[in-house]
A tleap script that builds the chain and sets N, CA, C and O, in Angstrom:
source leaprc.protein.ff14SB
mol = sequence {
  NMET THR ARG PRO ALA ALA ARG SER LEU TRP
  MET ILE PHE ARG TRP PRO LEU LEU ILE GLY
  VAL VAL SER ILE VAL GLY LEU VAL SER ALA
  LEU VAL GLY ASP GLY VAL TRP ASP ALA SER
  SER TRP ALA ALA LEU GLY LEU PRO ALA LEU
  GLY PHE GLY ALA TRP CYS LEU ARG PRO SER
  MET ARG ALA ARG GLU GLY ARG CARG
}
set mol.1.N position { 64.468 176.182 -26.264 }
set mol.1.CA position { 65.429 175.241 -25.725 }
set mol.1.C position { 65.689 174.173 -26.790 }
set mol.1.O position { 64.755 173.593 -27.344 }
set mol.2.N position { 66.954 173.925 -27.063 }
set mol.2.CA position { 67.293 172.904 -28.051 }
set mol.2.C position { 67.466 171.564 -27.377 }
set mol.2.O position { 67.873 171.464 -26.220 }
set mol.3.N position { 67.147 170.558 -28.127 }
set mol.3.CA position { 67.246 169.188 -27.618 }
set mol.3.C position { 68.619 168.608 -27.974 }
set mol.3.O position { 69.077 168.782 -29.104 }
set mol.4.N position { 69.283 167.927 -27.042 }
set mol.4.CA position { 70.599 167.353 -27.364 }
set mol.4.C position { 70.480 166.260 -28.422 }
set mol.4.O position { 69.455 165.587 -28.531 }
set mol.5.N position { 71.531 166.101 -29.182 }
set mol.5.CA position { 71.547 165.095 -30.242 }
set mol.5.C position { 71.488 163.694 -29.642 }
set mol.5.O position { 72.045 163.436 -28.576 }
set mol.6.N position { 70.814 162.811 -30.335 }
set mol.6.CA position { 70.713 161.420 -29.881 }
set mol.6.C position { 72.065 160.733 -30.045 }
set mol.6.O position { 72.786 160.966 -31.015 }
set mol.7.N position { 72.387 159.893 -29.086 }
set mol.7.CA position { 73.653 159.151 -29.130 }
set mol.7.C position { 73.359 157.669 -29.254 }
set mol.7.O position { 72.388 157.162 -28.692 }
set mol.8.N position { 74.207 156.987 -29.992 }
set mol.8.CA position { 74.050 155.545 -30.132 }
set mol.8.C position { 74.583 154.846 -28.881 }
set mol.8.O position { 75.289 155.446 -28.071 }
set mol.9.N position { 74.233 153.574 -28.742 }
set mol.9.CA position { 74.731 152.809 -27.600 }
set mol.9.C position { 76.253 152.732 -27.597 }
set mol.9.O position { 76.875 152.770 -26.535 }
set mol.10.N position { 76.851 152.623 -28.771 }
set mol.10.CA position { 78.304 152.549 -28.852 }
set mol.10.C position { 78.931 153.841 -28.331 }
set mol.10.O position { 79.936 153.795 -27.621 }
set mol.11.N position { 78.352 154.993 -28.675 }
set mol.11.CA position { 78.894 156.268 -28.206 }
set mol.11.C position { 78.770 156.402 -26.689 }
set mol.11.O position { 79.617 157.027 -26.050 }
set mol.12.N position { 77.735 155.827 -26.120 }
set mol.12.CA position { 77.524 155.929 -24.676 }
set mol.12.C position { 78.442 154.987 -23.908 }
set mol.12.O position { 79.009 155.372 -22.885 }
set mol.13.N position { 78.592 153.755 -24.393 }
set mol.13.CA position { 79.275 152.720 -23.616 }
set mol.13.C position { 80.687 152.394 -24.062 }
set mol.13.O position { 81.285 151.466 -23.517 }
set mol.14.N position { 81.248 153.103 -25.017 }
set mol.14.CA position { 82.586 152.724 -25.492 }
set mol.14.C position { 83.667 152.954 -24.434 }
set mol.14.O position { 84.529 152.094 -24.255 }
set mol.15.N position { 83.646 154.077 -23.736 }
set mol.15.CA position { 84.677 154.329 -22.728 }
set mol.15.C position { 84.511 153.451 -21.492 }
set mol.15.O position { 85.501 152.895 -21.017 }
set mol.16.N position { 83.305 153.303 -20.952 }
set mol.16.CA position { 83.168 152.378 -19.818 }
set mol.16.C position { 83.549 150.944 -20.181 }
set mol.16.O position { 84.121 150.229 -19.359 }
set mol.17.N position { 83.237 150.523 -21.404 }
set mol.17.CA position { 83.606 149.176 -21.842 }
set mol.17.C position { 85.126 149.030 -21.934 }
set mol.17.O position { 85.679 148.018 -21.504 }
set mol.18.N position { 85.791 150.022 -22.486 }
set mol.18.CA position { 87.255 149.979 -22.579 }
set mol.18.C position { 87.892 149.964 -21.194 }
set mol.18.O position { 88.836 149.209 -20.959 }
set mol.19.N position { 87.393 150.781 -20.283 }
set mol.19.CA position { 87.924 150.807 -18.920 }
set mol.19.C position { 87.713 149.454 -18.240 }
set mol.19.O position { 88.595 148.969 -17.531 }
set mol.20.N position { 86.556 148.852 -18.455 }
set mol.20.CA position { 86.285 147.541 -17.875 }
set mol.20.C position { 87.200 146.462 -18.417 }
set mol.20.O position { 87.689 145.628 -17.656 }
set mol.21.N position { 87.439 146.463 -19.717 }
set mol.21.CA position { 88.318 145.457 -20.327 }
set mol.21.C position { 89.745 145.625 -19.833 }
set mol.21.O position { 90.407 144.638 -19.512 }
set mol.22.N position { 90.229 146.864 -19.768 }
set mol.22.CA position { 91.598 147.103 -19.281 }
set mol.22.C position { 91.722 146.682 -17.822 }
set mol.22.O position { 92.743 146.118 -17.428 }
set mol.23.N position { 90.699 146.946 -17.017 }
set mol.23.CA position { 90.731 146.542 -15.607 }
set mol.23.C position { 90.728 145.032 -15.451 }
set mol.23.O position { 91.449 144.498 -14.608 }
set mol.24.N position { 89.934 144.340 -16.246 }
set mol.24.CA position { 89.900 142.874 -16.189 }
set mol.24.C position { 91.243 142.295 -16.601 }
set mol.24.O position { 91.727 141.349 -15.981 }
set mol.25.N position { 91.847 142.854 -17.641 }
set mol.25.CA position { 93.179 142.388 -18.059 }
set mol.25.C position { 94.185 142.599 -16.934 }
set mol.25.O position { 95.030 141.737 -16.692 }
set mol.26.N position { 94.105 143.726 -16.251 }
set mol.26.CA position { 95.017 143.983 -15.141 }
set mol.26.C position { 94.815 143.031 -13.986 }
set mol.26.O position { 95.785 142.557 -13.395 }
set mol.27.N position { 93.560 142.741 -13.653 }
set mol.27.CA position { 93.287 141.814 -12.550 }
set mol.27.C position { 93.726 140.389 -12.884 }
set mol.27.O position { 94.290 139.697 -12.037 }
set mol.28.N position { 93.473 139.957 -14.103 }
set mol.28.CA position { 93.880 138.601 -14.499 }
set mol.28.C position { 95.398 138.494 -14.549 }
set mol.28.O position { 95.961 137.491 -14.109 }
set mol.29.N position { 96.068 139.514 -15.079 }
set mol.29.CA position { 97.535 139.436 -15.134 }
set mol.29.C position { 98.149 139.477 -13.738 }
set mol.29.O position { 99.235 138.934 -13.536 }
set mol.30.N position { 97.490 140.101 -12.778 }
set mol.30.CA position { 97.995 140.088 -11.403 }
set mol.30.C position { 97.863 138.705 -10.785 }
set mol.30.O position { 98.671 138.324 -9.939 }
set mol.31.N position { 96.862 137.959 -11.194 }
set mol.31.CA position { 96.669 136.618 -10.650 }
set mol.31.C position { 97.512 135.555 -11.337 }
set mol.31.O position { 97.789 134.509 -10.749 }
set mol.32.N position { 97.922 135.808 -12.570 }
set mol.32.CA position { 98.578 134.776 -13.373 }
set mol.32.C position { 100.010 134.510 -12.932 }
set mol.32.O position { 100.387 133.350 -12.764 }
set mol.33.N position { 100.807 135.534 -12.741 }
set mol.33.CA position { 102.215 135.260 -12.446 }
set mol.33.C position { 102.940 136.448 -11.865 }
set mol.33.O position { 102.332 137.435 -11.451 }
set mol.34.N position { 104.267 136.331 -11.842 }
set mol.34.CA position { 105.138 137.358 -11.285 }
set mol.34.C position { 105.985 137.976 -12.387 }
set mol.34.O position { 105.924 137.563 -13.545 }
set mol.35.N position { 106.768 138.963 -12.009 }
set mol.35.CA position { 107.684 139.602 -12.948 }
set mol.35.C position { 106.966 140.519 -13.912 }
set mol.35.O position { 106.409 141.547 -13.527 }
set mol.36.N position { 106.990 140.123 -15.183 }
set mol.36.CA position { 106.355 140.930 -16.238 }
set mol.36.C position { 104.852 141.032 -16.005 }
set mol.36.O position { 104.247 142.064 -16.294 }
set mol.37.N position { 104.255 139.976 -15.490 }
set mol.37.CA position { 102.807 139.991 -15.216 }
set mol.37.C position { 102.462 141.045 -14.169 }
set mol.37.O position { 101.438 141.720 -14.277 }
set mol.38.N position { 103.310 141.186 -13.161 }
set mol.38.CA position { 103.070 142.216 -12.145 }
set mol.38.C position { 103.150 143.619 -12.755 }
set mol.38.O position { 102.322 144.481 -12.461 }
set mol.39.N position { 104.148 143.834 -13.602 }
set mol.39.CA position { 104.290 145.139 -14.243 }
set mol.39.C position { 103.104 145.439 -15.145 }
set mol.39.O position { 102.612 146.567 -15.170 }
set mol.40.N position { 102.643 144.441 -15.882 }
set mol.40.CA position { 101.496 144.679 -16.760 }
set mol.40.C position { 100.227 144.922 -15.951 }
set mol.40.O position { 99.370 145.701 -16.367 }
set mol.41.N position { 100.097 144.260 -14.793 }
set mol.41.CA position { 98.911 144.495 -13.967 }
set mol.41.C position { 98.932 145.901 -13.377 }
set mol.41.O position { 97.892 146.555 -13.303 }
set mol.42.N position { 100.103 146.372 -12.958 }
set mol.42.CA position { 100.206 147.734 -12.440 }
set mol.42.C position { 99.839 148.741 -13.519 }
set mol.42.O position { 99.117 149.704 -13.260 }
set mol.43.N position { 100.335 148.519 -14.721 }
set mol.43.CA position { 100.044 149.439 -15.826 }
set mol.43.C position { 98.554 149.412 -16.183 }
set mol.43.O position { 97.928 150.457 -16.363 }
set mol.44.N position { 98.000 148.201 -16.281 }
set mol.44.CA position { 96.600 148.079 -16.679 }
set mol.44.C position { 95.652 148.613 -15.610 }
set mol.44.O position { 94.597 149.151 -15.945 }
set mol.45.N position { 95.996 148.479 -14.354 }
set mol.45.CA position { 95.133 148.988 -13.288 }
set mol.45.C position { 95.384 150.475 -13.020 }
set mol.45.O position { 94.523 151.153 -12.460 }
set mol.46.N position { 96.545 150.983 -13.411 }
set mol.46.CA position { 96.834 152.396 -13.227 }
set mol.46.C position { 96.277 153.283 -14.324 }
set mol.46.O position { 95.971 154.451 -14.086 }
set mol.47.N position { 96.143 152.734 -15.529 }
set mol.47.CA position { 95.637 153.535 -16.639 }
set mol.47.C position { 94.236 154.096 -16.400 }
set mol.47.O position { 94.022 155.286 -16.635 }
set mol.48.N position { 93.276 153.294 -15.946 }
set mol.48.CA position { 91.951 153.881 -15.679 }
set mol.48.C position { 91.990 154.962 -14.601 }
set mol.48.O position { 91.261 155.951 -14.689 }
set mol.49.N position { 92.826 154.783 -13.594 }
set mol.49.CA position { 92.926 155.794 -12.538 }
set mol.49.C position { 93.532 157.085 -13.081 }
set mol.49.O position { 93.055 158.173 -12.757 }
set mol.50.N position { 94.565 156.980 -13.894 }
set mol.50.CA position { 95.168 158.170 -14.500 }
set mol.50.C position { 94.200 158.849 -15.464 }
set mol.50.O position { 94.110 160.077 -15.496 }
set mol.51.N position { 93.485 158.059 -16.242 }
set mol.51.CA position { 92.503 158.621 -17.174 }
set mol.51.C position { 91.391 159.356 -16.458 }
set mol.51.O position { 90.977 160.435 -16.881 }
set mol.52.N position { 90.907 158.775 -15.374 }
set mol.52.CA position { 89.849 159.427 -14.608 }
set mol.52.C position { 90.357 160.711 -13.964 }
set mol.52.O position { 89.642 161.713 -13.932 }
set mol.53.N position { 91.574 160.691 -13.458 }
set mol.53.CA position { 92.152 161.893 -12.873 }
set mol.53.C position { 92.322 162.998 -13.902 }
set mol.53.O position { 92.037 164.162 -13.620 }
set mol.54.N position { 92.784 162.637 -15.093 }
set mol.54.CA position { 92.937 163.633 -16.160 }
set mol.54.C position { 91.582 164.183 -16.583 }
set mol.54.O position { 91.450 165.375 -16.862 }
set mol.55.N position { 90.581 163.318 -16.631 }
set mol.55.CA position { 89.240 163.759 -17.018 }
set mol.55.C position { 88.673 164.728 -15.985 }
set mol.55.O position { 88.018 165.706 -16.345 }
set mol.56.N position { 88.919 164.464 -14.725 }
set mol.56.CA position { 88.410 165.343 -13.668 }
set mol.56.C position { 89.134 166.679 -13.639 }
set mol.56.O position { 88.542 167.682 -13.239 }
set mol.57.N position { 90.388 166.722 -14.047 }
set mol.57.CA position { 91.168 167.954 -13.988 }
set mol.57.C position { 91.071 168.800 -15.250 }
set mol.57.O position { 91.616 169.903 -15.291 }
set mol.58.N position { 90.393 168.311 -16.272 }
set mol.58.CA position { 90.277 169.076 -17.501 }
set mol.58.C position { 89.371 170.283 -17.260 }
set mol.58.O position { 88.498 170.249 -16.393 }
set mol.59.N position { 89.584 171.342 -18.028 }
set mol.59.CA position { 88.707 172.511 -17.875 }
set mol.59.C position { 87.280 172.152 -18.288 }
set mol.59.O position { 87.070 171.387 -19.229 }
set mol.60.N position { 86.333 172.695 -17.594 }
set mol.60.CA position { 84.939 172.378 -17.921 }
set mol.60.C position { 84.530 173.058 -19.215 }
set mol.60.O position { 85.166 174.017 -19.654 }
set mol.61.N position { 83.467 172.557 -19.821 }
set mol.61.CA position { 82.963 173.123 -21.070 }
set mol.61.C position { 82.490 174.562 -20.863 }
set mol.61.O position { 82.691 175.413 -21.729 }
set mol.62.N position { 81.873 174.827 -19.735 }
set mol.62.CA position { 81.375 176.175 -19.470 }
set mol.62.C position { 82.526 177.166 -19.366 }
set mol.62.O position { 82.409 178.297 -19.837 }
set mol.63.N position { 83.631 176.761 -18.760 }
set mol.63.CA position { 84.776 177.652 -18.626 }
set mol.63.C position { 85.379 177.953 -20.003 }
set mol.63.O position { 85.802 179.079 -20.265 }
set mol.64.N position { 85.416 176.946 -20.878 }
set mol.64.CA position { 85.957 177.171 -22.228 }
set mol.64.C position { 85.051 178.068 -23.037 }
set mol.64.O position { 85.534 178.908 -23.796 }
set mol.65.N position { 83.736 177.911 -22.893 }
set mol.65.CA position { 82.805 178.748 -23.643 }
set mol.65.C position { 82.846 180.184 -23.149 }
set mol.65.O position { 82.640 181.112 -23.932 }
set mol.66.N position { 83.106 180.383 -21.871 }
set mol.66.CA position { 83.146 181.719 -21.303 }
set mol.66.C position { 84.347 182.524 -21.758 }
set mol.66.O position { 84.319 183.753 -21.693 }
set mol.67.N position { 85.396 181.867 -22.214 }
set mol.67.CA position { 86.616 182.570 -22.644 }
set mol.67.C position { 86.485 183.179 -24.030 }
set mol.67.O position { 87.292 184.031 -24.402 }
set mol.68.N position { 85.503 182.769 -24.791 }
set mol.68.CA position { 85.371 183.270 -26.168 }
set mol.68.C position { 84.967 184.686 -26.219 }
set mol.68.O position { 84.816 185.246 -27.305 }
savepdb mol mol.pdb
quit
């Protein structure tokens, strides 16, 4: 049995950190004002949801390995 390669903290937390920052920007822009701020909050809060949906719908690694 092979051991998985060690990952640095940056490799582990870069995506959750980015999702958190984008979500905070969306929440703050929703509180700040109307008009453009509302549009930016919708975009910033929708991006993590779209990204998560795309990640869930991607083919699994096992399915890709089985096609070879």
